[in-house]
C-alpha positions in Angstrom: 60.0 100.8 132.4 60.8 100.5 128.4 62.6 97.0 128.1 65.2 98.7 125.7 65.9 100.3 128.9 67.3 98.2 131.4 67.1 98.9 135.0 69.3 97.3 137.6 70.6 97.4 140.8 73.7 97.7 139.8 73.3 101.5 138.3 72.1 102.6 141.7 75.6 100.8 143.1 78.1 102.2 140.6 80.4 103.3 143.3 80.6 99.8 144.1 83.0 99.0 141.3 84.3 95.7 143.4 80.8 94.0 142.6 80.3 92.5 138.8 76.6 92.1 139.1 74.5 92.9 142.0 72.4 90.0 142.3 73.5 86.8 143.0 72.2 83.7 143.7 74.0 82.5 147.0 76.7 84.8 147.2 79.5 82.5 146.7 82.0 84.8 145.1 81.9 85.1 141.3 84.5 82.2 140.4 83.3 79.6 138.4 84.9 76.0 137.0 84.5 74.7 133.3 85.4 71.2 134.3 84.6 70.1 130.5 82.9 67.2 132.4 81.0 65.2 130.0 78.3 62.7 130.7 78.4 59.7 128.2 75.8 58.3 126.2 74.7 55.1 126.1 75.6 53.0 123.0 73.5 52.8 120.6 71.3 56.0 121.5 69.9 58.5 119.5 71.2 61.8 118.9 69.2 65.4 119.2 69.5 68.1 117.2 72.5 69.2 119.1 75.8 67.3 119.9 76.2 68.4 123.0 74.1 70.5 125.8 76.3 73.1 127.9 74.9 73.0 131.8 75.5 74.8 134.9 74.8 74.9 138.0 76.2 75.2 142.0 78.4 72.8 144.1 75.4 73.5 146.6 72.3 71.4 147.8 69.7 74.0 146.6 70.9 72.9 142.9 70.3 68.9 144.3 68.2 68.6 141.0 71.3 68.9 139.0 73.5 67.0 141.0 71.6 64.4 141.3 70.3 64.2 137.8 73.9 63.9 136.7 75.2 61.7 139.3 72.5 59.2 138.6 72.4 59.5 135.0 69.0 60.6 135.0 69.4 63.5 132.8 71.4 62.0 130.1 69.2 59.0 129.8 66.5 61.8 128.7 69.4 63.3 126.2 70.2 59.5 124.1 73.4 60.2 122.3 73.4 63.9 123.2 76.1 64.6 125.8 76.0 66.4 128.9 78.6 69.2 129.0 79.2 70.5 132.8 80.3 73.4 134.4 79.8 74.5 138.1 79.6 78.1 139.2 80.1 79.7 142.7 77.9 82.5 142.1 75.0 84.1 139.7 77.1 86.6 137.5 79.6 84.1 136.7 77.1 82.1 135.4 75.1 84.5 133.8 78.2 86.1 131.8 78.6 82.1 130.4 75.2 81.8 129.4 75.3 85.4 127.6 78.6 84.1 126.0 77.3 81.0 125.3 79.7 78.9 127.3 76.6 77.0 128.6 73.5 77.0 127.5 70.8 75.5 130.3 71.4 76.5 134.0 70.2 75.9 137.7 70.7 79.4 139.6 68.6 81.6 142.0 65.8 84.1 141.6 67.4 87.1 141.9 70.7 86.8 139.0 67.6 85.7 137.2 65.7 89.1 137.1 69.0 90.9 137.1 70.1 88.7 134.0 66.9 89.4 131.7 66.4 93.1 132.8 70.1 93.6 132.3 69.7 92.1 128.8 66.4 93.8 128.0 64.6 90.4 127.9 66.6 89.2 125.2 69.2 86.9 126.7 67.6 84.1 129.0 64.1 82.6 129.9 62.6 80.5 133.3 61.6 77.5 131.9 61.1 75.3 135.0 61.6 75.2 138.8 63.7 73.3 141.0 64.0 74.2 144.6 61.9 75.6 147.4 63.2 76.9 150.8 66.4 75.9 152.6 67.0 79.5 153.7 67.2 80.4 157.5 68.1 82.6 160.1 70.5 81.1 162.4 71.8 83.0 165.3 74.1 83.2 168.8 71.5 82.0 171.1 73.5 83.4 173.6 73.4 87.1 172.1 69.9 86.8 170.5 66.6 84.5 172.2 64.3 86.1 170.3 63.3 88.0 167.3 63.4 91.1 169.5 67.3 90.7 170.5 68.2 91.2 166.7 67.8 94.8 166.6 71.5 96.1 167.4 73.1 93.4 166.7 75.2 92.0 163.6 73.8 89.3 160.8 75.3 88.6 157.9 74.0 87.6 154.2 76.0 86.1 151.2 76.1 89.2 149.1 74.9 92.9 148.8 71.4 92.7 147.0 71.6 88.6 147.0 68.0 86.9 147.0 69.0 86.5 150.8 70.2 89.9 151.7 66.5 91.0 150.2 64.5 88.5 152.2 66.4 89.9 155.5 66.4 93.7 154.4 62.3 93.1 153.5 62.2 91.4 156.9 64.0 94.1 159.2 61.5 96.3 157.5 58.4 94.6 158.6 59.7 94.9 162.0 59.8 98.5 161.6 63.3 99.0 162.1 65.3 100.8 159.5 68.4 99.8 157.6 70.5 101.8 155.0 70.3 98.8 151.9 73.8 100.1 150.5 75.9 100.3 153.5 73.8 97.9 156.1 74.1 100.6 158.5 71.0 100.6 160.6 68.9 99.0 163.7 70.2 96.3 162.6 73.9 95.5 161.2 73.7 94.0 157.9 77.0 92.5 156.6 78.0 90.9 154.0 80.0 87.8 154.3 80.9 85.2 151.7 79.0 82.0 152.4 82.4 80.2 152.2 83.8 82.2 155.1 80.2 82.8 157.3 81.0 80.1 160.0 84.4 80.9 160.7 82.7 84.7 161.2 80.1 82.9 163.8 83.0 81.6 165.5 85.1 84.6 165.8 82.2 87.0 166.9 82.7 88.9 164.3 78.7 88.0 163.3 76.0 87.4 165.8 74.0 85.8 163.0 73.4 84.9 158.9 70.7 84.9 157.2 71.8 81.9 154.7 71.2 79.2 152.4 71.7 75.4 153.1 74.3 73.9 153.9 75.7 77.4 155.4 72.8 77.6 157.9 73.1 73.9 159.0 77.0 74.7 159.3 76.4 77.4 161.6 74.0 75.0 163.8 76.4 72.4 164.0 79.0 75.5 165.1 76.3 76.0 168.2 73.8 78.3 166.4 69.9 78.2 166.7 67.3 78.8 163.8 65.4 81.7 164.8 62.9 81.9 162.0 62.7 79.5 158.5 62.0 81.6 155.8 59.7 79.1 154.6 57.1 80.0 157.0 57.5 83.4 155.6 56.0 82.7 152.6 51.9 81.3 151.4 52.0 77.7 151.9 55.8 77.6 153.2 56.8 77.9 149.2 59.4 80.2 147.4 61.4 80.0 144.7 65.1 79.3 145.8 66.0 77.4 142.2 65.1 77.6 139.1 66.3 76.4 135.4 67.3 79.0 132.9 67.8 78.6 129.1 69.7 80.6 126.4 67.0 82.1 124.0 69.0 81.3 121.2 68.9 77.6 122.3 65.4 77.2 122.9 64.8 78.2 119.8 67.4 76.1 117.4 67.2 73.0 119.7 64.0 72.9 121.4 64.1 68.8 122.0 66.9 69.0 123.8 65.7 71.6 126.0 62.3 69.3 126.2 64.8 66.5 127.3 67.1 68.2 129.8 63.1 69.3 131.4 62.1 65.4 131.3 65.2 64.5 133.0 65.0 67.3 135.6 60.9 66.7 136.2 62.4 62.7 136.4 65.0 63.2 138.7 62.9 65.2 141.0 60.2 62.5 141.3 63.0 60.3 142.2 64.5 62.4 144.4 60.8 62.0 146.1 60.7 58.8 146.1 64.2 57.9 147.8 65.0 60.8 149.8 67.9 58.7 151.2 69.3 57.6 148.0 69.1 61.1 146.8 70.5 63.3 149.8 73.5 60.7 149.3 73.9 61.1 145.4 73.9 64.7 146.0 76.7 64.4 148.6 78.7 62.1 146.3 78.3 64.3 143.4 79.7 67.8 145.8 82.5 65.1 147.2 83.7 65.1 144.0 83.4 68.5 142.9 84.3 70.1 146.3 86.8 67.3 147.5 84.9 67.0 151.0 81.2 65.6 151.8 79.0 67.1 154.2 78.9 65.7 157.4 75.6 63.9 158.4 75.0 66.8 160.9 74.9 69.3 158.0 73.7 67.5 155.4 70.9 65.7 157.1 68.9 69.0 158.2 69.9 70.8 155.6 68.1 68.5 153.2 65.0 68.1 155.3 64.6 71.9 154.6 64.5 71.8 151.2 61.7 71.1 148.6 62.5 69.6 145.1 59.7 70.8 142.7 58.9 71.7 139.4 56.4 74.5 139.5 58.7 77.7 139.5 56.5 79.1 141.8 56.5 82.6 139.4 54.5 84.5 142.3 56.9 84.5 144.6 59.7 85.8 142.1 57.1 88.4 141.2 57.2 89.3 145.2 61.3 88.9 145.6 61.5 91.7 142.6 58.6 94.0 144.6 61.0 93.0 147.5 64.2 94.1 146.0 62.2 97.6 144.8 61.0 98.4 147.9 64.6 98.0 149.9 66.3 100.4 147.3 68.3 97.7 145.8 66.0 97.7 142.4 64.3 99.8 140.3 60.8 98.5 139.2 62.1 95.8 136.2 60.0 95.0 133.3 59.2 90.8 133.6 56.9 90.6 131.2 58.0 87.5 129.1 61.0 86.0 131.8 59.1 82.6 131.6 58.7 80.3 129.0 56.5 77.3 130.5 55.2 75.8 127.5 58.1 73.1 127.1 57.5 72.4 131.1 54.0 71.9 130.4 54.4 69.6 127.6 56.8 67.4 129.9 54.3 67.6 132.8 51.1 66.9 130.6 53.0 63.8 128.9 53.2 62.8 132.5 49.5 63.0 133.3 50.3 66.4 135.8 48.8 69.5 135.7 49.8 72.3 134.0 51.8 75.1 136.0 51.5 79.1 136.1 53.7 81.5 134.8 51.4 84.5 137.2 50.9 86.4 134.1 55.2 86.8 133.2 55.1 84.3 130.6 56.1 84.7 127.1 53.2 86.3 125.2 
């Protein structure tokens, strides 16, 4: 495929005009909140090459690096007098649109919208500069209706949105069982029901779905409703690791303000280290940030198991992004994308080297 000719799943689904973009991060809808919230710099701190950096992320546990990094001031500390302006998003398309329009400079986002955004712009808008989280995705089912993997056949299983990261994963898993499903309609040996994560627990309670392949904290919300974890997606991947959240940057911003990008990455690396060293404090910090953003904290029966299932790391797990793209192609939701150059891990590896840590790999998809 020519890089000048971006081929995306959207072209295959032109009739589905209601979808702003096919591939989303977690399927929470397409709304965004530009809250204009600024994190104040410490008095006397040194300013970098930009007065501010605009970052975006989701009010979601798989974006806890950003939640905790902002909440605890760990990102701001590395930025000195360059202030953070944060915006929150409910889905990948709106965050990609914000980055393309210059409304944000750096964002925490899932692999599918990263792939879609990169290919749609012929590789000229964004690059992935770091990992952030792995795991936190489960198949939760009604134990009265589904007691084993074989029982999934003939049942109604929800995913967040057509073509999103979890939708692709479920379709690939279904294919691996030898069952057939039309990817676009969701009809077949399993009924794939695309349902916004915000209403999935209600759909489960009403019986309109028999289970769901969803990220945290939705998975743990279903368990709190009586659901059973039939499968943890981590078990399907080598070393039980796969990218669920990475960090992207506007190529223009990276070129003009490499010092700011490097500072954000230092903050991200140090935040992940702090999360690892202080898991209970970090969990409470993330929940406090979620309460500020949504008006409601997660109860212990939801946040405790959800938090345990997510690994926060700096490695973007690039090989798994390639696999996720291949799975979308196999499912018929994406024409083979040109991903060469989607990663620029040089700033991250510089930060890791300074921390005495080994470099991470781009799986051959890095900047030439």
